[in-house]
C-alpha positions as CSV (number, residue, x, y, z in Angstrom):
1,M,-24.4,31.9,61.8
2,L,-27.4,29.0,62.0
3,R,-27.4,29.2,65.7
4,S,-28.3,33.0,65.8
5,S,-30.9,32.9,63.2
6,R,-32.5,30.2,65.3
7,T,-32.3,32.3,68.3
8,R,-33.8,35.2,66.5
9,R,-36.8,33.0,65.3
10,A,-37.3,31.9,68.8
11,T,-37.2,35.4,70.0
12,I,-39.7,36.6,67.5
13,R,-42.1,33.7,68.2
14,H,-41.8,34.7,71.8
15,I,-42.8,38.2,71.2
16,A,-45.3,37.3,69.1
17,R,-47.0,34.9,71.7
18,T,-46.5,37.6,74.5
19,H,-48.2,40.2,72.2
20,Q,-51.1,37.9,71.4
21,A,-51.6,36.9,75.1
22,A,-51.6,40.6,75.9
23,R,-54.5,41.2,73.4
24,T,-56.5,38.4,74.8
25,V,-56.3,39.0,78.5
26,I,-59.4,40.3,80.6
27,R,-59.7,44.1,80.7
28,A,-59.4,44.3,84.4
29,L,-55.7,42.8,84.1
30,A,-54.8,44.9,81.2
31,Y,-55.9,48.2,82.8
32,R,-54.1,47.2,86.0
33,C,-50.9,46.4,84.2
34,R,-51.1,50.1,82.5
35,S,-51.4,51.5,85.8
36,G,-48.8,49.5,87.4
37,P,-47.4,50.9,90.6
38,I,-50.0,53.6,90.9
39,A,-52.8,51.1,91.1
40,A,-50.8,49.4,93.8
41,A,-50.6,52.5,95.8
42,V,-54.2,53.2,95.5
43,E,-55.3,49.7,96.5
44,A,-52.5,50.3,99.6
45,G,-54.3,53.5,100.6
46,R,-51.4,55.8,99.9
47,L,-53.2,57.3,97.2
48,I,-57.0,57.9,96.9
49,R,-59.5,58.9,94.3
50,T,-62.0,61.8,95.2
51,G,-64.8,59.3,95.5
52,D,-63.0,57.5,98.1
53,L,-62.7,60.5,100.2
54,L,-66.5,61.1,99.9
55,D,-67.2,58.0,100.9
56,R,-64.9,58.1,104.0
57,L,-66.9,61.6,104.8
58,G,-70.3,60.1,104.5
59,A,-71.2,61.7,101.2
60,D,-71.9,58.6,99.3
61,G,-75.2,59.6,98.7
62,L,-74.1,62.3,96.2
63,K,-75.2,61.8,92.4
64,D,-72.4,60.8,90.0
65,G,-72.7,64.0,88.4
66,Q,-72.1,65.7,91.8
67,R,-69.3,63.7,92.3
68,S,-67.9,64.4,89.1
69,W,-67.9,68.2,89.8
70,Y,-66.2,67.7,93.2
71,G,-63.4,65.8,91.4
72,R,-63.1,68.9,88.8
73,H,-62.9,71.2,91.7
74,V,-60.1,69.1,93.4
75,A,-58.1,69.2,90.1
76,K,-58.6,72.8,90.0
77,A,-57.4,73.5,93.4
78,Y,-54.4,70.9,92.9
79,R,-53.4,72.9,89.9
80,A,-53.3,76.2,91.6
81,M,-51.3,74.7,94.4
82,H,-48.9,72.9,92.2
83,L,-48.1,75.7,89.5
84,G,-50.4,74.1,86.8
85,S,-49.3,70.4,87.0
86,D,-52.0,67.7,87.1
87,A,-52.0,64.8,89.7
88,V,-51.2,61.4,88.9
89,R,-53.8,59.5,86.8
90,V,-54.9,55.9,87.2
91,W,-57.4,53.7,85.3
92,A,-60.2,52.9,87.3
93,Q,-63.7,51.1,87.3
94,H,-66.6,53.4,87.2
95,R,-68.5,52.6,90.3
96,T,-71.9,52.4,88.5
97,T,-71.6,51.8,84.7
98,G,-68.4,49.6,85.1
99,R,-66.6,51.4,82.3
100,W,-62.7,51.9,82.5
101,I,-61.9,55.6,83.1
102,H,-58.9,57.6,83.9
103,V,-58.9,59.3,87.2
104,H,-56.8,61.4,89.1
105,V,-55.4,60.3,92.6
106,Y,-54.1,62.3,95.4
107,R,-52.3,61.8,98.7
108,P,-55.0,61.2,101.5
109,A,-54.0,64.5,103.1
110,D,-53.6,66.7,100.1
111,P,-54.9,70.1,100.9
112,A,-56.5,70.3,97.4
113,L,-59.1,67.7,98.5
114,Y,-60.0,69.7,101.6
115,A,-59.9,73.1,99.8
116,A,-62.6,71.8,97.0
117,L,-64.6,70.5,99.9
118,G,-65.4,74.2,100.9
119,S,-65.5,75.5,97.3
120,Y,-68.1,72.9,96.0
121,K,-71.6,73.8,97.2
122,A,-72.7,70.3,97.2
123,T,-69.8,69.4,99.6
124,K,-69.7,72.6,101.9
125,H,-71.9,70.8,104.6
126,L,-69.1,68.3,105.1
127,V,-66.8,70.8,106.1
128,A,-68.8,72.9,108.2
129,A,-69.7,69.5,110.0
130,D,-66.0,68.8,110.7
131,F,-65.5,72.3,111.9
132,G,-68.5,72.3,114.4
133,R,-67.1,69.0,115.9
134,C,-64.0,70.6,116.3
135,A,-65.1,73.8,118.1
């Protein structure tokens, strides 16, 4: 009986120390832990954010508001293609403000990314340029 109460107390102390460590860890690590394998897939390139695609296509000159609206168009196209379900979300640091935000991530070849390029007026020129090169 004495041994089990010691074990319980040791376990409780260990859990308390773990919680205290989790409360004092830096934000980047905390958000990374919350996102887990999804953040690892983003870093490996198996999943991308909408801003990553815009950077790859050379649209890094778009304002943050336009990038945000493009992301909304992608989310709308994704919901239409996947029977109303949302894409996977991950915690990411905003590129200009540095705040941690929740963003959707997609496969690099997801059709919703490219459908939204054509549906949003600020990114239509990217689709037209790609079709012009192919023809």
